[in-house]
C-alpha positions in Angstrom: -50.3 79.2 -30.9 -53.6 79.7 -29.3 -51.8 80.6 -25.8 -49.7 83.2 -27.7 -52.5 84.6 -29.7 -54.8 85.3 -26.4 -51.7 86.9 -24.7 -51.2 89.2 -27.5 -55.2 89.5 -27.7 -55.3 90.8 -24.1 -53.4 93.9 -24.7 -55.9 94.8 -27.4 -59.2 93.8 -26.2 -60.6 93.4 -22.9 -62.2 90.2 -21.8 -62.5 88.2 -18.4 -63.0 84.4 -19.8 -62.1 82.8 -23.1 -63.0 79.4 -24.7 -61.0 78.3 -27.9 -61.8 75.0 -29.3 -60.2 73.1 -32.4 -62.8 71.9 -34.6 -62.8 68.9 -37.0 -62.8 70.5 -40.2 -65.8 68.5 -41.8 -68.1 68.3 -38.8 -67.2 71.6 -36.9 -67.7 69.9 -33.8 -65.2 71.0 -30.9 -62.8 68.6 -29.5 -59.7 70.3 -28.3 -60.4 73.3 -25.9 -58.1 75.8 -24.4 -60.3 77.8 -21.8 -60.2 79.8 -18.5 -63.5 78.9 -17.3 -63.9 79.3 -13.6 -67.2 77.6 -13.1 -66.3 73.9 -13.8 -69.2 72.3 -12.4 -71.5 73.9 -15.0 -69.3 72.9 -17.7 -71.6 70.5 -19.4 -74.4 72.7 -19.1 -72.8 75.5 -21.0 -71.4 73.3 -24.0 -74.9 71.7 -24.2 -76.1 75.2 -24.6 -73.6 76.6 -26.9 -74.6 73.7 -29.3 -78.3 74.4 -28.7 -78.4 77.9 -29.5 -78.3 79.7 -33.1 -77.2 83.1 -32.3 -73.9 83.3 -33.5 -73.6 79.8 -33.6 -70.0 79.0 -35.5 -71.5 77.1 -37.8 -73.7 80.0 -38.8 -71.0 82.5 -38.6 -68.7 80.1 -40.8 -71.3 81.1 -43.6 -72.4 84.8 -42.8 -70.9 88.0 -44.0 -68.6 88.1 -40.9 -66.9 85.9 -39.1 -67.4 87.8 -35.8 -70.8 88.2 -33.7 -71.5 90.1 -30.9 -74.2 88.3 -28.5 -75.9 91.8 -27.5 -76.2 92.4 -31.3 -77.4 89.2 -32.2 -80.4 89.1 -29.3 -80.9 93.2 -29.7 -79.9 93.6 -26.2 -82.3 90.9 -25.1 -80.0 88.1 -23.4 -82.9 86.0 -22.5 -83.2 84.8 -25.9 -79.6 83.4 -25.4 -80.1 79.2 -24.4 -76.4 79.9 -23.0 -77.0 82.9 -21.2 -80.1 81.6 -19.6 -78.4 78.3 -18.7 -75.3 79.6 -17.2 -74.0 82.8 -18.2 -76.5 85.0 -16.3 -75.7 83.4 -13.1 -72.1 84.6 -13.2 -72.5 88.2 -14.6 -71.3 87.6 -18.3 -72.7 91.0 -19.9 -71.6 90.3 -23.6 -70.2 87.5 -25.8 -67.8 87.9 -28.8 -67.6 84.8 -31.2 -65.4 84.4 -33.9 -65.2 81.3 -36.3 -61.9 80.1 -37.8 -62.8 78.8 -41.3 -61.7 78.6 -44.7 -62.4 76.5 -48.2 -60.8 73.5 -46.5 -63.2 73.5 -43.2 -63.8 74.9 -39.9 -60.8 74.8 -38.1 -61.9 76.3 -34.4 -64.1 78.8 -32.7 -63.3 81.4 -30.1 -65.3 82.9 -27.5 -64.6 86.1 -25.3 -66.6 87.1 -22.6 -67.2 90.3 -20.5 -68.4 90.2 -16.8 -69.4 92.5 -14.3 -70.3 96.1 -15.3 -67.7 96.2 -18.2 -69.1 97.8 -21.6 -70.2 95.6 -24.2 -67.8 94.5 -27.0 -67.8 97.5 -29.6 -68.2 97.3 -33.4 -64.3 98.0 -33.5 -63.6 95.2 -31.7 -65.6 92.7 -33.9 -64.2 94.5 -37.2 -60.3 93.9 -35.2 -61.3 90.0 -34.7 -62.7 90.0 -38.3 -59.6 91.4 -39.5 -57.4 88.7 -38.0 -59.4 86.2 -38.7 -58.1 84.9 -41.8 -54.4 84.9 -40.7 -55.6 82.9 -37.5 -57.2 80.5 -39.3 -54.3 79.7 -41.8 -52.1 79.3 -38.8 -54.3 77.1 -37.0 -55.0 74.7 -40.2 -51.0 74.9 -40.4 -50.8 73.5 -36.9 -53.1 70.8 -37.5 -50.7 70.1 -40.5 -47.7 69.9 -38.6 -49.1 66.9 -36.4 -48.7 64.6 -39.5 -44.7 65.2 -39.8 -43.8 62.2 -37.8 -45.3 58.7 -37.6 -48.3 58.3 -35.2 -47.1 56.8 -31.8 -50.0 55.1 -29.8 -50.7 56.7 -26.5 -51.6 53.9 -24.3 -50.6 50.4 -24.2 -54.3 49.1 -23.4 -56.4 48.2 -26.3 -59.7 47.8 -24.6 -62.7 49.8 -25.7 -63.3 53.4 -24.5 -66.7 54.0 -24.5 -68.7 56.6 -22.3 -72.6 56.7 -21.8 -74.2 60.3 -20.7 -78.1 61.3 -19.7 -79.3 64.3 -21.9 -77.9 66.8 -19.4 -74.2 65.2 -20.3 -73.5 64.1 -17.1 -71.4 60.8 -17.3 -73.4 57.7 -16.2 -70.7 55.0 -17.0 -67.4 54.6 -18.9 -64.7 52.0 -19.5 -61.9 52.1 -17.5 -59.7 52.7 -21.0 -61.5 56.0 -21.4 -59.1 57.7 -18.7 -56.0 57.2 -20.6 -56.9 58.9 -23.6 -58.9 61.8 -21.7 -56.4 62.7 -19.4 -54.0 63.4 -22.3 -56.7 65.1 -24.3 -56.9 67.9 -21.3 -54.4 67.0 -18.6 -55.8 67.1 -14.9 -54.9 68.7 -11.9 -52.9 66.8 -9.3 -55.5 64.0 -8.0 -58.2 64.8 -10.2 -59.5 63.2 -13.3 -59.5 65.3 -16.7 -62.6 67.0 -17.8 -63.6 64.9 -20.6 -65.0 68.3 -22.6 -64.4 66.2 -26.2 -67.1 64.0 -25.1 -69.3 66.5 -23.9 -69.1 68.3 -27.3 -69.9 65.6 -29.3 -72.6 64.4 -27.2 -73.9 68.1 -27.0 -73.7 68.3 -31.1 -75.9 64.6 -31.2 -78.6 66.8 -29.1 -78.6 69.9 -31.4 -79.1 67.8 -34.3 -81.7 66.1 -32.5 -83.4 69.3 -32.1 -82.9 70.6 -35.7 -80.4 73.2 -34.9 -77.5 72.0 -36.9 -77.0 69.0 -38.9 -73.6 68.3 -38.6 -72.5 64.6 -37.9 -71.8 64.0 -33.9 -68.1 63.3 -34.4 -64.7 64.9 -34.0 -61.7 64.1 -35.4 -58.6 65.3 -32.6 -54.9 65.1 -32.7 -54.1 63.3 -29.3 -50.1 63.5 -29.1 -47.4 62.8 -31.6 -49.0 62.4 -34.7 -52.0 60.4 -33.2 -55.5 60.9 -34.0 -58.9 59.9 -32.2 -62.1 59.7 -33.5 -65.2 60.6 -31.3 -68.7 59.6 -32.1 -71.6 60.1 -30.4 -75.5 58.2 -30.9 -78.7 57.5 -29.2 -78.8 54.2 -27.9 -82.2 52.1 -28.9 -84.6 51.6 -25.9 -88.2 50.4 -25.8 -88.5 52.6 -22.7 -90.4 55.9 -22.5 -87.5 58.0 -21.0 -85.0 58.9 -23.4 -82.2 56.2 -23.6 -78.4 57.0 -23.1 -76.4 58.9 -25.1 -73.4 56.5 -25.8 -69.7 58.2 -26.9 -67.0 55.9 -28.9 -63.3 57.0 -29.0 -61.0 55.3 -31.0 -58.1 55.7 -33.0 -58.6 57.2 -36.5 -59.0 55.2 -39.5 -56.5 55.7 -42.8 -59.5 57.0 -44.6 -60.1 59.6 -41.8 -56.7 60.5 -41.5 -56.3 60.8 -45.5 -59.3 63.5 -45.4 -57.6 65.4 -42.6 -53.9 65.3 -44.2 -55.7 66.8 -47.4 -57.5 69.5 -45.8 -54.9 70.5 -43.6 -52.4 70.8 -46.3 -54.7 72.9 -48.6 -54.9 69.8 -51.1 -57.0 70.9 -54.3 -59.8 68.3 -55.0 -57.9 66.9 -57.8 -55.0 66.3 -55.5 -57.0 64.7 -52.8 -58.4 62.5 -55.1 -55.2 61.5 -56.5 -53.5 60.8 -52.7 -56.5 58.3 -52.3 -56.0 56.5 -55.1 -52.2 56.4 -54.2 -53.1 55.2 -50.7 -54.9 52.0 -52.5 -51.7 51.3 -54.1 -52.2 52.5 -57.9 -49.2 53.3 -60.0 -48.9 56.4 -62.2 -50.2 54.5 -65.2 -53.2 53.1 -63.3 -54.0 56.4 -61.8 -53.6 58.4 -65.2 -56.3 55.9 -66.9 -58.8 56.0 -63.5 -58.5 59.7 -63.5 -58.6 60.4 -67.3 -55.4 61.9 -67.4 -51.8 62.1 -68.9 -49.0 60.3 -67.2 -47.0 63.6 -67.1 -50.1 65.5 -65.6 -50.2 63.1 -62.8 -46.8 63.4 -61.9 -47.3 67.4 -61.8 -50.0 66.6 -59.4 -47.7 64.4 -57.3 -45.2 67.1 -57.4 -47.2 69.9 -55.9 -48.6 67.4 -53.3 -44.8 66.6 -52.1 -44.1 70.4 -52.4 -47.5 71.3 -50.3 -46.9 68.5 -47.7 -42.7 68.7 -47.7 -42.7 65.1 -48.4 -40.1 63.6 -50.7 -41.6 60.8 -52.1 -44.6 58.7 -52.5 -43.7 56.6 -49.6 -43.0 59.5 -47.6 -46.4 61.2 -48.1 -48.5 58.2 -47.2 -46.4 57.6 -44.4 -47.2 61.1 -43.0 -50.9 60.7 -44.2 -51.6 57.2 -42.5 -49.2 57.7 -39.8 -47.3 54.7 -40.4 -43.5 54.2 -41.0 -44.9 52.4 -44.1 -48.0 52.1 -46.1 -49.8 49.2 -45.2 -52.2 50.6 -42.8 -55.8 49.9 -43.6 
């Protein structure tokens, strides 16, 4: 979907570079980038600066009057006020950035940055208004794409069950990693021939940790991302404890998303109400209709109505199939 949208968008708005990330709907941390960034060696610095800035940060735009922000407006024409511009963009002649967040009542599903370089004019208010006008439909499309990842039971993406762990310094340079990390990261962002994949998802959760430590944004430094064939991963970043005066390393772990993590994503992606979400959780613990009715202080008839609504929204036929999709199993025994 994103590729098609960008191709169509290029016929309407001029831009030279783009970065479009899917995000965890709860933490708003990016994990699945689609990008055309010509300066890959500076990618860690760029991601760190993106998370460190308050100007047009997607988590700020999410709660603002408009889902779109123009960099030249945000900094009143003083680009040196932008961390990202100072760190990377100025060296490559970036003259303006149009940032759009894709969020709804169910969460934050992604953000898009369009960059203009060279002597091009700044993005106009008409450009921003157009992006704002299409943001709701694109948000719905992104959420629908995430929902479609739950159609089939999850298929494991590697035979190796070893731990997936990486350590980074505060400049997001990877200092060590387990051998098992390559198999999943290469699927997340397929590398070119004879190269290793760029661990952009790892950079993102680590950058969020640094942003939280700096007081810029307090969302958890974690992200759930669809790997392939219904299989979801969870990435988490944390600071190692150390008695040394220098900052300890940042550690990023990658593991299969748990049942509860999948249930939450499933409910948000399909737009379940709070009551339906609660019912789904109780259903996953093995409760029958009578037990759920008693626990939720509802009639059994009302519980059945909520279940029918869940089946309609998710396309599931019955309780077993809805749990199979939500949990990523062919049965309902996953814990």
